[in-house]
ChimeraX commands (.cxc) that place a marker at each C-alpha (Angstrom):
marker #1 position -45.07,30.50,-32.04 radius 0.5
marker #1 position -41.76,32.18,-33.09 radius 0.5
marker #1 position -40.07,31.45,-29.79 radius 0.5
marker #1 position -40.15,27.73,-30.53 radius 0.5
marker #1 position -37.48,28.41,-33.18 radius 0.5
marker #1 position -34.45,30.44,-32.15 radius 0.5
marker #1 position -31.74,31.73,-34.45 radius 0.5
marker #1 position -28.08,30.90,-33.89 radius 0.5
marker #1 position -26.62,32.98,-31.03 radius 0.5
marker #1 position -25.21,36.39,-31.83 radius 0.5
marker #1 position -21.65,37.34,-30.91 radius 0.5
marker #1 position -22.27,39.63,-27.94 radius 0.5
marker #1 position -19.92,42.60,-27.53 radius 0.5
marker #1 position -18.35,44.13,-24.45 radius 0.5
marker #1 position -18.67,47.85,-23.69 radius 0.5
marker #1 position -15.05,48.29,-24.83 radius 0.5
marker #1 position -15.85,46.63,-28.15 radius 0.5
marker #1 position -19.00,48.72,-28.56 radius 0.5
marker #1 position -16.85,51.80,-27.95 radius 0.5
marker #1 position -14.50,50.68,-30.73 radius 0.5
marker #1 position -17.46,50.15,-33.06 radius 0.5
marker #1 position -18.58,53.68,-32.21 radius 0.5
marker #1 position -15.33,54.99,-33.70 radius 0.5
marker #1 position -16.17,53.20,-36.96 radius 0.5
marker #1 position -19.71,54.53,-36.70 radius 0.5
marker #1 position -18.47,58.12,-36.46 radius 0.5
marker #1 position -16.59,57.64,-39.74 radius 0.5
marker #1 position -19.71,56.26,-41.43 radius 0.5
marker #1 position -21.70,59.23,-40.08 radius 0.5
marker #1 position -19.11,61.66,-41.44 radius 0.5
marker #1 position -19.18,59.90,-44.82 radius 0.5
marker #1 position -22.95,60.33,-44.94 radius 0.5
marker #1 position -22.54,64.00,-43.99 radius 0.5
marker #1 position -20.28,64.42,-47.04 radius 0.5
marker #1 position -23.04,62.83,-49.12 radius 0.5
marker #1 position -25.65,65.21,-47.70 radius 0.5
marker #1 position -23.51,68.20,-48.64 radius 0.5
marker #1 position -23.02,66.95,-52.21 radius 0.5
marker #1 position -26.47,65.56,-52.99 radius 0.5
marker #1 position -28.02,68.30,-55.13 radius 0.5
marker #1 position -29.62,68.48,-58.58 radius 0.5
marker #1 position -26.98,68.21,-61.31 radius 0.5
marker #1 position -24.53,66.04,-59.32 radius 0.5
marker #1 position -23.46,62.62,-60.61 radius 0.5
marker #1 position -23.79,59.68,-58.23 radius 0.5
marker #1 position -20.27,58.64,-59.28 radius 0.5
marker #1 position -18.86,61.85,-57.81 radius 0.5
marker #1 position -20.55,61.23,-54.45 radius 0.5
marker #1 position -19.10,57.73,-54.31 radius 0.5
marker #1 position -15.62,59.03,-55.17 radius 0.5
marker #1 position -15.75,61.57,-52.33 radius 0.5
marker #1 position -16.68,58.87,-49.80 radius 0.5
marker #1 position -13.91,56.58,-51.05 radius 0.5
marker #1 position -11.36,59.38,-50.68 radius 0.5
marker #1 position -12.62,60.13,-47.17 radius 0.5
marker #1 position -12.28,56.53,-46.00 radius 0.5
marker #1 position -8.77,56.35,-47.48 radius 0.5
marker #1 position -7.77,59.55,-45.65 radius 0.5
marker #1 position -8.82,58.00,-42.31 radius 0.5
marker #1 position -7.29,54.57,-42.89 radius 0.5
marker #1 position -10.73,52.95,-42.87 radius 0.5
marker #1 position -11.57,49.91,-45.01 radius 0.5
marker #1 position -14.72,50.34,-47.15 radius 0.5
marker #1 position -16.79,47.18,-46.80 radius 0.5
marker #1 position -18.94,47.29,-49.93 radius 0.5
marker #1 position -16.33,47.57,-52.68 radius 0.5
marker #1 position -15.42,44.08,-53.88 radius 0.5
marker #1 position -18.17,42.43,-51.83 radius 0.5
marker #1 position -18.97,39.13,-53.54 radius 0.5
marker #1 position -22.40,38.84,-55.11 radius 0.5
marker #1 position -24.12,35.96,-56.90 radius 0.5
marker #1 position -22.59,37.02,-60.25 radius 0.5
marker #1 position -20.14,39.93,-59.84 radius 0.5
marker #1 position -18.51,41.79,-56.92 radius 0.5
marker #1 position -20.01,45.14,-55.94 radius 0.5
marker #1 position -17.92,47.86,-57.63 radius 0.5
marker #1 position -18.25,50.84,-55.26 radius 0.5
marker #1 position -17.89,51.96,-51.62 radius 0.5
marker #1 position -21.49,53.22,-51.49 radius 0.5
marker #1 position -24.83,51.91,-52.66 radius 0.5
marker #1 position -26.61,54.85,-54.31 radius 0.5
marker #1 position -30.22,54.05,-55.22 radius 0.5
marker #1 position -32.68,56.52,-56.74 radius 0.5
marker #1 position -36.50,56.61,-56.55 radius 0.5
marker #1 position -37.84,53.10,-57.30 radius 0.5
marker #1 position -34.40,51.58,-56.67 radius 0.5
marker #1 position -34.66,50.06,-53.20 radius 0.5
marker #1 position -31.06,49.11,-52.33 radius 0.5
marker #1 position -27.69,48.16,-53.88 radius 0.5
marker #1 position -27.76,50.82,-56.60 radius 0.5
marker #1 position -24.41,51.18,-58.40 radius 0.5
marker #1 position -22.94,54.72,-58.65 radius 0.5
marker #1 position -22.37,55.94,-62.18 radius 0.5
marker #1 position -23.02,58.81,-64.58 radius 0.5
marker #1 position -26.62,59.23,-63.47 radius 0.5
marker #1 position -27.31,62.90,-62.71 radius 0.5
marker #1 position -29.51,63.70,-59.73 radius 0.5
marker #1 position -32.66,65.63,-60.59 radius 0.5
marker #1 position -35.03,67.87,-58.69 radius 0.5
marker #1 position -37.62,65.68,-56.96 radius 0.5
marker #1 position -35.47,62.54,-56.66 radius 0.5
marker #1 position -35.18,60.39,-53.55 radius 0.5
marker #1 position -31.55,59.30,-53.14 radius 0.5
marker #1 position -30.75,56.35,-50.86 radius 0.5
marker #1 position -27.15,56.19,-49.63 radius 0.5
marker #1 position -25.85,53.08,-47.87 radius 0.5
marker #1 position -22.23,52.72,-46.77 radius 0.5
marker #1 position -20.10,50.80,-44.28 radius 0.5
marker #1 position -16.48,50.69,-43.15 radius 0.5
marker #1 position -14.12,48.81,-40.86 radius 0.5
marker #1 position -11.78,50.77,-38.60 radius 0.5
marker #1 position -9.32,49.20,-36.18 radius 0.5
marker #1 position -10.95,45.82,-36.80 radius 0.5
marker #1 position -14.58,46.83,-36.13 radius 0.5
marker #1 position -17.44,47.53,-38.54 radius 0.5
marker #1 position -20.33,49.99,-38.80 radius 0.5
marker #1 position -23.09,50.28,-41.39 radius 0.5
marker #1 position -25.73,52.97,-42.00 radius 0.5
marker #1 position -28.04,54.37,-44.66 radius 0.5
marker #1 position -29.98,57.56,-45.25 radius 0.5
marker #1 position -32.52,58.71,-47.82 radius 0.5
marker #1 position -32.07,62.28,-49.04 radius 0.5
marker #1 position -34.70,64.38,-50.84 radius 0.5
marker #1 position -33.11,66.13,-53.84 radius 0.5
marker #1 position -34.39,69.66,-54.36 radius 0.5
marker #1 position -38.14,70.02,-54.24 radius 0.5
marker #1 position -39.71,66.62,-53.53 radius 0.5
marker #1 position -43.43,65.87,-53.78 radius 0.5
marker #1 position -45.39,65.70,-50.54 radius 0.5
marker #1 position -46.24,61.99,-50.77 radius 0.5
marker #1 position -42.56,61.12,-51.18 radius 0.5
marker #1 position -41.66,63.24,-48.16 radius 0.5
marker #1 position -44.34,61.46,-46.15 radius 0.5
marker #1 position -42.85,58.11,-47.19 radius 0.5
marker #1 position -39.46,59.28,-45.87 radius 0.5
marker #1 position -41.03,60.56,-42.65 radius 0.5
marker #1 position -42.73,57.22,-41.99 radius 0.5
marker #1 position -39.51,55.27,-42.70 radius 0.5
marker #1 position -37.65,57.38,-40.13 radius 0.5
marker #1 position -40.46,56.81,-37.65 radius 0.5
marker #1 position -40.20,53.04,-38.21 radius 0.5
marker #1 position -36.44,53.10,-37.56 radius 0.5
marker #1 position -37.01,55.17,-34.42 radius 0.5
marker #1 position -39.62,52.65,-33.22 radius 0.5
marker #1 position -37.00,49.92,-33.57 radius 0.5
marker #1 position -34.40,51.92,-31.63 radius 0.5
marker #1 position -36.76,52.67,-28.74 radius 0.5
marker #1 position -38.39,49.23,-28.58 radius 0.5
marker #1 position -35.05,47.41,-28.61 radius 0.5
marker #1 position -34.54,48.78,-25.12 radius 0.5
marker #1 position -37.99,47.65,-23.95 radius 0.5
marker #1 position -38.77,44.28,-25.51 radius 0.5
marker #1 position -37.30,40.83,-24.87 radius 0.5
marker #1 position -37.61,39.39,-28.39 radius 0.5
marker #1 position -36.92,40.90,-31.81 radius 0.5
marker #1 position -40.29,39.70,-33.13 radius 0.5
marker #1 position -41.98,42.10,-30.68 radius 0.5
marker #1 position -40.07,44.99,-32.25 radius 0.5
marker #1 position -40.72,43.83,-35.82 radius 0.5
marker #1 position -44.48,43.68,-35.15 radius 0.5
marker #1 position -44.43,47.34,-34.06 radius 0.5
marker #1 position -42.41,48.35,-37.13 radius 0.5
marker #1 position -44.75,46.55,-39.50 radius 0.5
marker #1 position -47.88,47.86,-37.80 radius 0.5
marker #1 position -46.74,51.45,-38.24 radius 0.5
marker #1 position -45.97,50.97,-41.94 radius 0.5
marker #1 position -49.34,49.33,-42.56 radius 0.5
marker #1 position -51.23,51.97,-40.58 radius 0.5
marker #1 position -49.66,54.68,-42.75 radius 0.5
marker #1 position -50.54,52.87,-45.98 radius 0.5
marker #1 position -47.04,51.66,-46.94 radius 0.5
marker #1 position -45.33,48.27,-47.16 radius 0.5
marker #1 position -42.07,46.85,-45.81 radius 0.5
marker #1 position -39.76,44.86,-48.10 radius 0.5
marker #1 position -39.61,41.24,-46.87 radius 0.5
marker #1 position -36.80,39.79,-48.98 radius 0.5
marker #1 position -34.00,42.01,-47.61 radius 0.5
marker #1 position -33.22,42.27,-43.91 radius 0.5
marker #1 position -30.81,43.76,-41.40 radius 0.5
marker #1 position -28.06,41.79,-39.70 radius 0.5
marker #1 position -25.78,41.37,-36.75 radius 0.5
marker #1 position -22.49,43.24,-37.08 radius 0.5
marker #1 position -19.13,43.41,-35.31 radius 0.5
marker #1 position -15.72,42.35,-36.55 radius 0.5
marker #1 position -17.51,41.23,-39.71 radius 0.5
marker #1 position -20.13,43.25,-41.56 radius 0.5
marker #1 position -22.62,40.37,-41.62 radius 0.5
marker #1 position -22.96,38.30,-38.46 radius 0.5
marker #1 position -25.82,36.45,-36.79 radius 0.5
marker #1 position -28.69,37.11,-36.43 radius 0.5
marker #1 position -30.73,38.06,-39.47 radius 0.5
marker #1 position -32.91,41.06,-38.58 radius 0.5
marker #1 position -36.22,41.18,-40.52 radius 0.5
marker #1 position -38.42,44.25,-40.37 radius 0.5
marker #1 position -41.65,42.30,-40.01 radius 0.5
marker #1 position -42.78,38.88,-38.82 radius 0.5
marker #1 position -42.78,37.15,-42.20 radius 0.5
marker #1 position -42.97,33.49,-43.19 radius 0.5
marker #1 position -39.18,33.55,-43.58 radius 0.5
marker #1 position -38.78,34.81,-40.03 radius 0.5
marker #1 position -41.01,32.05,-38.74 radius 0.5
marker #1 position -38.72,29.60,-40.54 radius 0.5
marker #1 position -35.39,31.17,-39.48 radius 0.5
marker #1 position -36.50,31.91,-35.94 radius 0.5
marker #1 position -36.60,34.71,-33.41 radius 0.5
marker #1 position -33.80,35.99,-31.17 radius 0.5
marker #1 position -33.47,37.53,-27.72 radius 0.5
marker #1 position -32.66,41.18,-27.13 radius 0.5
marker #1 position -29.89,41.35,-24.53 radius 0.5
marker #1 position -26.94,43.54,-23.56 radius 0.5
marker #1 position -24.01,43.17,-25.94 radius 0.5
marker #1 position -26.20,42.60,-29.00 radius 0.5
marker #1 position -25.31,44.87,-31.94 radius 0.5
marker #1 position -27.59,45.02,-34.96 radius 0.5
marker #1 position -27.73,46.86,-38.27 radius 0.5
marker #1 position -31.44,47.66,-38.48 radius 0.5
marker #1 position -32.55,48.79,-41.95 radius 0.5
marker #1 position -36.22,49.12,-42.86 radius 0.5
marker #1 position -36.97,49.47,-46.59 radius 0.5
marker #1 position -40.37,51.07,-47.02 radius 0.5
marker #1 position -42.24,51.01,-50.34 radius 0.5
marker #1 position -44.94,53.41,-51.43 radius 0.5
marker #1 position -46.70,50.58,-53.26 radius 0.5
marker #1 position -46.36,46.81,-53.12 radius 0.5
marker #1 position -43.60,45.04,-51.20 radius 0.5
marker #1 position -42.39,42.91,-54.12 radius 0.5
marker #1 position -38.99,43.67,-55.66 radius 0.5
marker #1 position -36.84,42.60,-58.63 radius 0.5
marker #1 position -33.09,42.71,-59.34 radius 0.5
marker #1 position -31.82,44.52,-62.44 radius 0.5
marker #1 position -29.49,43.06,-65.07 radius 0.5
marker #1 position -26.45,44.56,-63.29 radius 0.5
marker #1 position -27.03,41.74,-60.72 radius 0.5
marker #1 position -27.14,44.23,-57.82 radius 0.5
marker #1 position -29.70,47.03,-58.09 radius 0.5
marker #1 position -32.97,46.06,-56.40 radius 0.5
marker #1 position -36.08,47.86,-57.71 radius 0.5
marker #1 position -39.74,47.88,-56.77 radius 0.5
marker #1 position -41.82,45.66,-59.05 radius 0.5
marker #1 position -44.54,48.28,-59.44 radius 0.5
marker #1 position -42.08,51.12,-60.18 radius 0.5
marker #1 position -43.17,53.22,-57.20 radius 0.5
marker #1 position -40.64,54.92,-54.90 radius 0.5
marker #1 position -38.93,53.28,-51.95 radius 0.5
marker #1 position -37.06,54.63,-48.92 radius 0.5
marker #1 position -34.18,52.96,-47.05 radius 0.5
marker #1 position -32.83,54.07,-43.66 radius 0.5
marker #1 position -30.38,52.27,-41.35 radius 0.5
marker #1 position -28.40,52.58,-38.13 radius 0.5
marker #1 position -26.02,50.24,-36.36 radius 0.5
marker #1 position -27.48,49.91,-32.86 radius 0.5
marker #1 position -26.14,48.33,-29.66 radius 0.5
marker #1 position -27.97,47.21,-26.53 radius 0.5
marker #1 position -26.04,47.93,-23.32 radius 0.5
marker #1 position -26.91,47.63,-19.61 radius 0.5
marker #1 position -27.19,51.44,-19.55 radius 0.5
marker #1 position -29.41,51.85,-22.61 radius 0.5
marker #1 position -29.34,51.90,-26.40 radius 0.5
marker #1 position -26.24,53.12,-28.25 radius 0.5
marker #1 position -26.65,54.36,-31.82 radius 0.5
marker #1 position -23.24,53.38,-33.17 radius 0.5
marker #1 position -23.67,55.36,-36.39 radius 0.5
marker #1 position -25.10,58.54,-34.87 radius 0.5
marker #1 position -23.44,61.84,-35.72 radius 0.5
marker #1 position -20.09,62.46,-34.06 radius 0.5
marker #1 position -21.40,64.92,-31.47 radius 0.5
marker #1 position -24.35,62.71,-30.41 radius 0.5
marker #1 position -24.25,61.27,-26.87 radius 0.5
marker #1 position -23.15,57.63,-26.68 radius 0.5
marker #1 position -26.20,56.44,-24.73 radius 0.5
marker #1 position -29.11,57.68,-26.79 radius 0.5
marker #1 position -32.19,55.92,-25.39 radius 0.5
marker #1 position -32.87,54.37,-22.02 radius 0.5
marker #1 position -34.36,50.89,-21.95 radius 0.5
marker link #1:1,2 radius 0.2
marker link #1:2,3 radius 0.2
marker link #1:3,4 radius 0.2
marker link #1:4,5 radius 0.2
marker link #1:5,6 radius 0.2
marker link #1:6,7 radius 0.2
marker link #1:7,8 radius 0.2
marker link #1:8,9 radius 0.2
marker link #1:9,10 radius 0.2
marker link #1:10,11 radius 0.2
marker link #1:11,12 radius 0.2
marker link #1:12,13 radius 0.2
marker link #1:13,14 radius 0.2
marker link #1:14,15 radius 0.2
marker link #1:15,16 radius 0.2
marker link #1:16,17 radius 0.2
marker link #1:17,18 radius 0.2
marker link #1:18,19 radius 0.2
marker link #1:19,20 radius 0.2
marker link #1:20,21 radius 0.2
marker link #1:21,22 radius 0.2
marker link #1:22,23 radius 0.2
marker link #1:23,24 radius 0.2
marker link #1:24,25 radius 0.2
marker link #1:25,26 radius 0.2
marker link #1:26,27 radius 0.2
marker link #1:27,28 radius 0.2
marker link #1:28,29 radius 0.2
marker link #1:29,30 radius 0.2
marker link #1:30,31 radius 0.2
marker link #1:31,32 radius 0.2
marker link #1:32,33 radius 0.2
marker link #1:33,34 radius 0.2
marker link #1:34,35 radius 0.2
marker link #1:35,36 radius 0.2
marker link #1:36,37 radius 0.2
marker link #1:37,38 radius 0.2
marker link #1:38,39 radius 0.2
marker link #1:39,40 radius 0.2
marker link #1:40,41 radius 0.2
marker link #1:41,42 radius 0.2
marker link #1:42,43 radius 0.2
marker link #1:43,44 radius 0.2
marker link #1:44,45 radius 0.2
marker link #1:45,46 radius 0.2
marker link #1:46,47 radius 0.2
marker link #1:47,48 radius 0.2
marker link #1:48,49 radius 0.2
marker link #1:49,50 radius 0.2
marker link #1:50,51 radius 0.2
marker link #1:51,52 radius 0.2
marker link #1:52,53 radius 0.2
marker link #1:53,54 radius 0.2
marker link #1:54,55 radius 0.2
marker link #1:55,56 radius 0.2
marker link #1:56,57 radius 0.2
marker link #1:57,58 radius 0.2
marker link #1:58,59 radius 0.2
marker link #1:59,60 radius 0.2
marker link #1:60,61 radius 0.2
marker link #1:61,62 radius 0.2
marker link #1:62,63 radius 0.2
marker link #1:63,64 radius 0.2
marker link #1:64,65 radius 0.2
marker link #1:65,66 radius 0.2
marker link #1:66,67 radius 0.2
marker link #1:67,68 radius 0.2
marker link #1:68,69 radius 0.2
marker link #1:69,70 radius 0.2
marker link #1:70,71 radius 0.2
marker link #1:71,72 radius 0.2
marker link #1:72,73 radius 0.2
marker link #1:73,74 radius 0.2
marker link #1:74,75 radius 0.2
marker link #1:75,76 radius 0.2
marker link #1:76,77 radius 0.2
marker link #1:77,78 radius 0.2
marker link #1:78,79 radius 0.2
marker link #1:79,80 radius 0.2
marker link #1:80,81 radius 0.2
marker link #1:81,82 radius 0.2
marker link #1:82,83 radius 0.2
marker link #1:83,84 radius 0.2
marker link #1:84,85 radius 0.2
marker link #1:85,86 radius 0.2
marker link #1:86,87 radius 0.2
marker link #1:87,88 radius 0.2
marker link #1:88,89 radius 0.2
marker link #1:89,90 radius 0.2
marker link #1:90,91 radius 0.2
marker link #1:91,92 radius 0.2
marker link #1:92,93 radius 0.2
marker link #1:93,94 radius 0.2
marker link #1:94,95 radius 0.2
marker link #1:95,96 radius 0.2
marker link #1:96,97 radius 0.2
marker link #1:97,98 radius 0.2
marker link #1:98,99 radius 0.2
marker link #1:99,100 radius 0.2
marker link #1:100,101 radius 0.2
marker link #1:101,102 radius 0.2
marker link #1:102,103 radius 0.2
marker link #1:103,104 radius 0.2
marker link #1:104,105 radius 0.2
marker link #1:105,106 radius 0.2
marker link #1:106,107 radius 0.2
marker link #1:107,108 radius 0.2
marker link #1:108,109 radius 0.2
marker link #1:109,110 radius 0.2
marker link #1:110,111 radius 0.2
marker link #1:111,112 radius 0.2
marker link #1:112,113 radius 0.2
marker link #1:113,114 radius 0.2
marker link #1:114,115 radius 0.2
marker link #1:115,116 radius 0.2
marker link #1:116,117 radius 0.2
marker link #1:117,118 radius 0.2
marker link #1:118,119 radius 0.2
marker link #1:119,120 radius 0.2
marker link #1:120,121 radius 0.2
marker link #1:121,122 radius 0.2
marker link #1:122,123 radius 0.2
marker link #1:123,124 radius 0.2
marker link #1:124,125 radius 0.2
marker link #1:125,126 radius 0.2
marker link #1:126,127 radius 0.2
marker link #1:127,128 radius 0.2
marker link #1:128,129 radius 0.2
marker link #1:129,130 radius 0.2
marker link #1:130,131 radius 0.2
marker link #1:131,132 radius 0.2
marker link #1:132,133 radius 0.2
marker link #1:133,134 radius 0.2
marker link #1:134,135 radius 0.2
marker link #1:135,136 radius 0.2
marker link #1:136,137 radius 0.2
marker link #1:137,138 radius 0.2
marker link #1:138,139 radius 0.2
marker link #1:139,140 radius 0.2
marker link #1:140,141 radius 0.2
marker link #1:141,142 radius 0.2
marker link #1:142,143 radius 0.2
marker link #1:143,144 radius 0.2
marker link #1:144,145 radius 0.2
marker link #1:145,146 radius 0.2
marker link #1:146,147 radius 0.2
marker link #1:147,148 radius 0.2
marker link #1:148,149 radius 0.2
marker link #1:149,150 radius 0.2
marker link #1:150,151 radius 0.2
marker link #1:151,152 radius 0.2
marker link #1:152,153 radius 0.2
marker link #1:153,154 radius 0.2
marker link #1:154,155 radius 0.2
marker link #1:155,156 radius 0.2
marker link #1:156,157 radius 0.2
marker link #1:157,158 radius 0.2
marker link #1:158,159 radius 0.2
marker link #1:159,160 radius 0.2
marker link #1:160,161 radius 0.2
marker link #1:161,162 radius 0.2
marker link #1:162,163 radius 0.2
marker link #1:163,164 radius 0.2
marker link #1:164,165 radius 0.2
marker link #1:165,166 radius 0.2
marker link #1:166,167 radius 0.2
marker link #1:167,168 radius 0.2
marker link #1:168,169 radius 0.2
marker link #1:169,170 radius 0.2
marker link #1:170,171 radius 0.2
marker link #1:171,172 radius 0.2
marker link #1:172,173 radius 0.2
marker link #1:173,174 radius 0.2
marker link #1:174,175 radius 0.2
marker link #1:175,176 radius 0.2
marker link #1:176,177 radius 0.2
marker link #1:177,178 radius 0.2
marker link #1:178,179 radius 0.2
marker link #1:179,180 radius 0.2
marker link #1:180,181 radius 0.2
marker link #1:181,182 radius 0.2
marker link #1:182,183 radius 0.2
marker link #1:183,184 radius 0.2
marker link #1:184,185 radius 0.2
marker link #1:185,186 radius 0.2
marker link #1:186,187 radius 0.2
marker link #1:187,188 radius 0.2
marker link #1:188,189 radius 0.2
marker link #1:189,190 radius 0.2
marker link #1:190,191 radius 0.2
marker link #1:191,192 radius 0.2
marker link #1:192,193 radius 0.2
marker link #1:193,194 radius 0.2
marker link #1:194,195 radius 0.2
marker link #1:195,196 radius 0.2
marker link #1:196,197 radius 0.2
marker link #1:197,198 radius 0.2
marker link #1:198,199 radius 0.2
marker link #1:199,200 radius 0.2
marker link #1:200,201 radius 0.2
marker link #1:201,202 radius 0.2
marker link #1:202,203 radius 0.2
marker link #1:203,204 radius 0.2
marker link #1:204,205 radius 0.2
marker link #1:205,206 radius 0.2
marker link #1:206,207 radius 0.2
marker link #1:207,208 radius 0.2
marker link #1:208,209 radius 0.2
marker link #1:209,210 radius 0.2
marker link #1:210,211 radius 0.2
marker link #1:211,212 radius 0.2
marker link #1:212,213 radius 0.2
marker link #1:213,214 radius 0.2
marker link #1:214,215 radius 0.2
marker link #1:215,216 radius 0.2
marker link #1:216,217 radius 0.2
marker link #1:217,218 radius 0.2
marker link #1:218,219 radius 0.2
marker link #1:219,220 radius 0.2
marker link #1:220,221 radius 0.2
marker link #1:221,222 radius 0.2
marker link #1:222,223 radius 0.2
marker link #1:223,224 radius 0.2
marker link #1:224,225 radius 0.2
marker link #1:225,226 radius 0.2
marker link #1:226,227 radius 0.2
marker link #1:227,228 radius 0.2
marker link #1:228,229 radius 0.2
marker link #1:229,230 radius 0.2
marker link #1:230,231 radius 0.2
marker link #1:231,232 radius 0.2
marker link #1:232,233 radius 0.2
marker link #1:233,234 radius 0.2
marker link #1:234,235 radius 0.2
marker link #1:235,236 radius 0.2
marker link #1:236,237 radius 0.2
marker link #1:237,238 radius 0.2
marker link #1:238,239 radius 0.2
marker link #1:239,240 radius 0.2
marker link #1:240,241 radius 0.2
marker link #1:241,242 radius 0.2
marker link #1:242,243 radius 0.2
marker link #1:243,244 radius 0.2
marker link #1:244,245 radius 0.2
marker link #1:245,246 radius 0.2
marker link #1:246,247 radius 0.2
marker link #1:247,248 radius 0.2
marker link #1:248,249 radius 0.2
marker link #1:249,250 radius 0.2
marker link #1:250,251 radius 0.2
marker link #1:251,252 radius 0.2
marker link #1:252,253 radius 0.2
marker link #1:253,254 radius 0.2
marker link #1:254,255 radius 0.2
marker link #1:255,256 radius 0.2
marker link #1:256,257 radius 0.2
marker link #1:257,258 radius 0.2
marker link #1:258,259 radius 0.2
marker link #1:259,260 radius 0.2
marker link #1:260,261 radius 0.2
marker link #1:261,262 radius 0.2
marker link #1:262,263 radius 0.2
marker link #1:263,264 radius 0.2
marker link #1:264,265 radius 0.2
marker link #1:265,266 radius 0.2
marker link #1:266,267 radius 0.2
marker link #1:267,268 radius 0.2
marker link #1:268,269 radius 0.2
marker link #1:269,270 radius 0.2
marker link #1:270,271 radius 0.2
marker link #1:271,272 radius 0.2
marker link #1:272,273 radius 0.2
marker link #1:273,274 radius 0.2
view
């Protein structure tokens, strides 16, 4: 089955290196806290992005999204801000947030040579019940990944649990965008799919072992899993126009348990026991 094909080895990190990544993760968490405080009806997405850029500059952190090379044009901002049926990679601009929106915020930085990456979905004002349930299920799927990473031996075992929960709740997981290894570079081996897809069978599985650090980022759609890319060459949208939710943490496996690198600053370092 999957174990017959193994992905290229990840670059395993020491506890010291994981501690350094945690410092980057705290900055990402604080950036997302700024976003939470600003994300209200009437606010422009451009203003949220500007606040995060100013925060990173004040801390001497390098934003990892701005200037990132794409197939056509570099990404122009330090955050991906995606609304409603926009899944990921939304470009901040003059769009004004409205009551009932779902705002996805994804951001990453490098600090003292080490990277961290996280995403949240924020309900804006009064959000319909079915959209709130979609967000609740996405957070449950991410939590399943965090807990099961400390229990399973292979990523495919975790992905099966993530996918099963989404399906059981009547939602779908996006197949064409995945998480990734992370460390001194934002994107390292391995690729981290959220379900056992045909692509995963082709690319291969990977072992879960101490020192492995992953950016795990389920994208959960209310309707079908299929997505398109808009003419700006970046913004990914659902094909059926229904809402999507994106959540992400950078997560490390250690001999003592699971470390959520991008947890809030006051969170304990070891968050889940294996």
